[in-house]
C-alpha positions in Angstrom: -29.2 14.4 4.2 -30.6 16.2 7.2 -30.8 20.0 7.3 -30.7 21.5 10.8 -31.6 25.2 10.8 -31.3 27.8 13.6 -32.4 31.4 12.8 -31.3 34.0 15.3 -32.4 37.5 14.2 -30.6 38.0 10.9 -28.2 35.1 11.3 -29.1 31.7 9.9 -27.0 28.7 10.9 -27.4 25.5 8.9 -25.8 22.2 9.9 -25.8 19.6 7.2 -25.7 15.9 8.1 -24.9 13.2 5.5 -24.3 13.7 1.8 -24.9 16.8 -0.3 -25.3 15.2 -3.7 -27.5 15.1 -6.8 -30.4 13.7 -4.8 -30.2 16.1 -1.8 -28.8 19.3 -3.4 -32.3 20.4 -4.7 -33.6 20.0 -1.1 -31.0 22.4 0.2 -31.5 24.8 -2.7 -35.3 24.9 -2.0 -34.7 25.4 1.8 -32.3 28.3 1.1 -34.7 30.0 -1.2 -37.4 30.1 1.5 -35.0 30.8 4.4 -32.7 33.6 3.2 -35.2 36.5 3.3 -33.9 39.0 5.8 -30.8 37.0 6.5 -27.4 38.9 6.4 -25.3 36.2 8.0 -25.4 32.6 6.7 -23.2 30.1 8.5 -22.9 26.5 7.4 -21.6 23.8 9.8 -20.2 20.9 7.9 -19.2 18.9 11.0 -21.4 16.0 10.0 -21.3 16.4 6.2 -19.6 13.3 4.7 -19.6 14.1 1.0 -20.3 16.8 -1.5 -20.9 16.5 -5.3 -20.8 19.0 -8.1 -24.6 19.5 -7.5 -23.9 20.5 -3.9 -21.1 22.8 -5.1 -23.6 24.6 -7.4 -26.0 25.2 -4.5 -23.2 26.6 -2.3 -22.1 28.9 -5.2 -25.6 30.1 -5.7 -25.9 30.8 -1.9 -22.6 32.6 -1.9 -23.7 34.8 -4.8 -27.0 35.6 -3.0 -25.2 36.4 0.3 -22.6 38.6 -1.4 -25.4 41.1 -2.2 -26.8 41.3 1.4 -24.1 40.0 3.8 -21.7 37.2 4.5 -21.6 33.4 4.2 -19.2 31.1 6.1 -18.5 27.4 6.2 -17.0 25.8 9.3 -15.8 22.3 10.3 -15.0 21.1 6.8 -13.5 17.6 6.8 -10.4 16.7 4.9 -12.1 15.1 1.9 -14.5 17.9 1.4 -11.7 20.5 1.7 -9.9 18.6 -0.9 -12.9 19.0 -3.3 -13.0 22.7 -2.5 -9.3 23.1 -3.2 -9.4 21.1 -6.5 -12.4 23.0 -7.8 -11.1 26.4 -6.7 -14.0 26.8 -4.3 -11.5 27.3 -1.5 -10.7 30.7 -3.1 -14.4 31.6 -3.5 -15.9 30.5 -0.2 -15.1 31.8 3.3 -14.0 28.6 5.2 -13.3 29.0 8.9 
């Protein structure tokens, strides 16, 4: 998985490329822990994300909880198969998907 970050003031945009799974989820978790300081807007772009596992869902949930305290988190460009995972797990009700 590739993580493409763009920090603009207090807005952090992160595009994910590839698979967010058991192998790559810790990488994203670590990246978020060092990148969220001072961020009040977190925007994920899933245009090139092909797959998400339960490990990836846990990282997104942790990010959502952190951002609820200081601002907002959105996810855009979710493909059909990942949206299905969000809907089946109830994450579609927790996350802001645009």
